[in-house]
C-alpha positions as a Python dict, from the first residue, in 0.01 Angstrom:
ca = {
    (1, 'M'): (0, 0, 0),
    (2, 'G'): (120, 353, -83),
    (3, 'R'): (89, 653, 138),
    (4, 'W'): (-254, 760, 264),
    (5, 'E'): (-487, 925, 12),
    (6, 'P'): (-823, 1086, 91),
    (7, 'D'): (-1174, 974, 11),
    (8, 'A'): (-1138, 597, 74),
    (9, 'R'): (-1509, 556, 57),
    (10, 'G'): (-1538, 723, -281),
    (11, 'R'): (-1239, 536, -418),
    (12, 'L'): (-1390, 203, -312),
    (13, 'A'): (-1722, 291, -478),
    (14, 'K'): (-1548, 386, -797),
    (15, 'A'): (-1335, 74, -799),
    (16, 'A'): (-1632, -148, -729),
    (17, 'L'): (-1833, 3, -1006),
    (18, 'E'): (-1548, -34, -1256),
    (19, 'L'): (-1501, -398, -1160),
    (20, 'Y'): (-1871, -479, -1164),
    (21, 'G'): (-1885, -334, -1515),
    (22, 'E'): (-1576, -523, -1632),
    (23, 'R'): (-1621, -860, -1459),
    (24, 'G'): (-1980, -862, -1336),
    (25, 'Y'): (-2107, -824, -982),
    (26, 'E'): (-2103, -1191, -890),
    (27, 'Q'): (-1742, -1244, -1012),
    (28, 'T'): (-1599, -946, -824),
    (29, 'T'): (-1452, -995, -476),
    (30, 'V'): (-1401, -745, -193),
    (31, 'A'): (-1029, -813, -214),
    (32, 'E'): (-1025, -704, -580),
    (33, 'I'): (-1223, -391, -504),
    (34, 'A'): (-989, -294, -222),
    (35, 'R'): (-680, -367, -436),
    (36, 'R'): (-812, -160, -728),
    (37, 'A'): (-881, 130, -488),
    (38, 'G'): (-529, 99, -339),
    (39, 'L'): (-668, 3, 0),
    (40, 'T'): (-702, -297, 225),
    (41, 'E'): (-997, -527, 278),
    (42, 'R'): (-1008, -404, 637),
    (43, 'T'): (-1058, -53, 505),
    (44, 'F'): (-1333, -173, 275),
    (45, 'F'): (-1520, -326, 576),
    (46, 'R'): (-1481, -1, 772),
    (47, 'H'): (-1693, 169, 503),
    (48, 'Y'): (-1928, -105, 377),
    (49, 'A'): (-2081, -417, 526),
    (50, 'D'): (-2045, -610, 200),
    (51, 'K'): (-1984, -562, -171),
    (52, 'R'): (-2360, -506, -232),
    (53, 'E'): (-2366, -204, -4),
    (54, 'V'): (-2115, -17, -220),
    (55, 'L'): (-2410, 40, -453),
    (56, 'F'): (-2649, 150, -180),
    (57, 'G'): (-2426, 355, 42),
    (58, 'G'): (-2597, 680, -49),
    (59, 'T'): (-2944, 554, 51),
    (60, 'P'): (-2954, 694, 400),
    (61, 'S'): (-2846, 1040, 275),
    (62, 'L'): (-3110, 1032, 2),
    (63, 'Q'): (-3378, 928, 239),
    (64, 'D'): (-3282, 1192, 499),
    (65, 'L'): (-3273, 1471, 237),
    (66, 'F'): (-3607, 1365, 83),
    (67, 'V'): (-3781, 1332, 421),
    (68, 'Q'): (-3635, 1662, 549),
    (69, 'A'): (-3765, 1852, 257),
    (70, 'V'): (-4112, 1705, 307),
    (71, 'T'): (-4098, 1772, 680),
    (72, 'E'): (-3982, 2130, 642),
    (73, 'A'): (-4239, 2229, 380),
    (74, 'P'): (-4449, 2525, 485),
    (75, 'P'): (-4754, 2414, 691),
    (76, 'A'): (-5015, 2507, 427),
    (77, 'T'): (-4840, 2297, 158),
    (78, 'T'): (-5049, 2018, 21),
    (79, 'P'): (-4910, 1660, 67),
    (80, 'I'): (-4835, 1622, -304),
    (81, 'D'): (-4658, 1963, -318),
    (82, 'A'): (-4459, 1874, -4),
    (83, 'L'): (-4356, 1563, -191),
    (84, 'A'): (-4251, 1776, -489),
    (85, 'L'): (-4016, 1966, -262),
    (86, 'G'): (-3868, 1628, -159),
    (87, 'L'): (-3826, 1534, -524),
    (88, 'D'): (-3649, 1862, -593),
    (89, 'A'): (-3413, 1802, -299),
    (90, 'A'): (-3345, 1445, -417),
    (91, 'G'): (-3271, 1580, -769),
    (92, 'E'): (-3010, 1820, -625),
    (93, 'M'): (-2829, 1531, -467),
    (94, 'F'): (-2761, 1375, -808),
    (95, 'V'): (-2620, 1684, -981),
    (96, 'D'): (-2293, 1582, -1159),
    (97, 'R'): (-2349, 1217, -1073),
    (98, 'R'): (-2520, 1089, -1389),
    (99, 'D'): (-2222, 876, -1516),
    (100, 'F'): (-2195, 701, -1180),
    (101, 'A'): (-2571, 653, -1161),
    (102, 'R'): (-2592, 509, -1515),
    (103, 'K'): (-2319, 255, -1438),
    (104, 'R'): (-2476, 168, -1103),
    (105, 'Q'): (-2821, 120, -1264),
    (106, 'A'): (-2662, -108, -1525),
    (107, 'V'): (-2510, -331, -1253),
    (108, 'I'): (-2836, -346, -1060),
    (109, 'T'): (-3044, -420, -1369),
    (110, 'A'): (-2814, -714, -1452),
    (111, 'N'): (-2850, -883, -1103),
    (112, 'A'): (-3176, -1005, -942),
    (113, 'E'): (-3031, -981, -590),
    (114, 'L'): (-2945, -621, -644),
    (115, 'Q'): (-3285, -548, -792),
    (116, 'E'): (-3434, -687, -476),
    (117, 'R'): (-3213, -462, -262),
    (118, 'E'): (-3320, -165, -474),
    (119, 'L'): (-3689, -248, -408),
    (120, 'I'): (-3618, -275, -41),
    (121, 'K'): (-3455, 69, -50),
    (122, 'L'): (-3757, 214, -227),
    (123, 'A'): (-4001, 56, 22),
    (124, 'S'): (-3795, 198, 312),
    (125, 'L'): (-3811, 543, 145),
    (126, 'S'): (-4185, 518, 104),
    (127, 'A'): (-4233, 422, 474),
    (128, 'A'): (-4015, 718, 581),
    (129, 'L'): (-4211, 959, 355),
    (130, 'A'): (-4544, 828, 485),
    (131, 'D'): (-4421, 882, 847),
    (132, 'A'): (-4317, 1237, 754),
    (133, 'L'): (-4661, 1309, 595),
    (134, 'R'): (-4848, 1161, 897),
    (135, 'A'): (-4634, 1383, 1123),
    (136, 'R'): (-4756, 1679, 910),
    (137, 'G'): (-5113, 1575, 990),
    (138, 'V'): (-5191, 1389, 669),
    (139, 'P'): (-5433, 1111, 757),
    (140, 'E'): (-5431, 754, 627),
    (141, 'P'): (-5460, 629, 365),
    (142, 'A'): (-5363, 961, 204),
    (143, 'A'): (-5021, 964, 369),
    (144, 'S'): (-4925, 614, 244),
    (145, 'L'): (-5076, 673, -101),
    (146, 'T'): (-4891, 1000, -144),
    (147, 'A'): (-4567, 846, -27),
    (148, 'E'): (-4600, 547, -263),
    (149, 'A'): (-4684, 784, -549),
    (150, 'G'): (-4378, 996, -460),
    (151, 'V'): (-4158, 690, -477),
    (152, 'A'): (-4309, 586, -807),
    (153, 'V'): (-4242, 938, -947),
    (154, 'F'): (-3884, 922, -819),
    (155, 'K'): (-3827, 582, -973),
    (156, 'V'): (-3973, 685, -1316),
    (157, 'G'): (-3789, 1022, -1309),
    (158, 'F'): (-3460, 849, -1218),
    (159, 'E'): (-3496, 590, -1490),
    (160, 'R'): (-3558, 866, -1743),
    (161, 'W'): (-3261, 1059, -1618),
    (162, 'V'): (-3018, 762, -1651),
    (163, 'S'): (-3152, 654, -1989),
    (164, 'P'): (-2909, 677, -2283),
    (165, 'G'): (-2903, 1013, -2449),
    (166, 'E'): (-3090, 1199, -2174),
    (167, 'Q'): (-2906, 1521, -2093),
    (168, 'R'): (-3161, 1713, -1882),
    (169, 'E'): (-3103, 1743, -1508),
    (170, 'M'): (-3297, 1521, -1276),
    (171, 'A'): (-3515, 1786, -1104),
    (172, 'P'): (-3707, 1883, -1419),
    (173, 'L'): (-3757, 1519, -1510),
    (174, 'M'): (-3898, 1463, -1161),
    (175, 'R'): (-4136, 1757, -1202),
    (176, 'E'): (-4249, 1631, -1540),
    (177, 'S'): (-4323, 1285, -1399),
    (178, 'L'): (-4509, 1434, -1103),
    (179, 'D'): (-4712, 1664, -1343),
    (180, 'A'): (-4798, 1354, -1549),
    (181, 'L'): (-4919, 1176, -1237),
    (182, 'K'): (-5128, 1475, -1137),
    (183, 'A'): (-5282, 1492, -1482),
    (184, 'V'): (-5371, 1129, -1476),
    (185, 'T'): (-5525, 1148, -1121),
    (186, 'A'): (-5723, 1460, -1230),
    (187, 'G'): (-5890, 1253, -1497),
    (188, 'G'): (-5679, 1376, -1780),
    (189, 'R'): (-5406, 1223, -1987),
    (190, 'A'): (-5038, 1254, -1933),
    (191, 'S'): (-4859, 1401, -2227),
}
């Protein structure tokens, strides 16, 4: 090992994504990830519980940011508009991260175990958003329905954002997806 370099967590994530893309998720070991990052396996396990978590390490930050925006929305804000503020905040987290997100999504799409983990992440996000909406006084089932709709909008907007050739930022894509949902629920057609 060479001398200490900063951002071990980021280096491990970058190395893992490179190796997953080159060799596949299943064929890549923690030792190979650590070696590619110029670190030890011990350092890897200080930052991540396992090689799967490299792809989901940002989940707590995303959830906290999303929930905080919903929680801090002005009191008179409707539930769906509070959710829109959360979507905007989430979109800001991904600025300048499209290349990483595209590679990450390709790895997840190619592996059933990772797809399952992604669904668990989204379910956890929905539960946290529903809790935040209930704390704002939104009754059931409206809180849960709004949270689930918000996660669906996030998922669709994210998939559009990482699609090949897409150049627009995430926040406008999230807003377009939310507007389409609003149009459909209002009895119209999404454009």
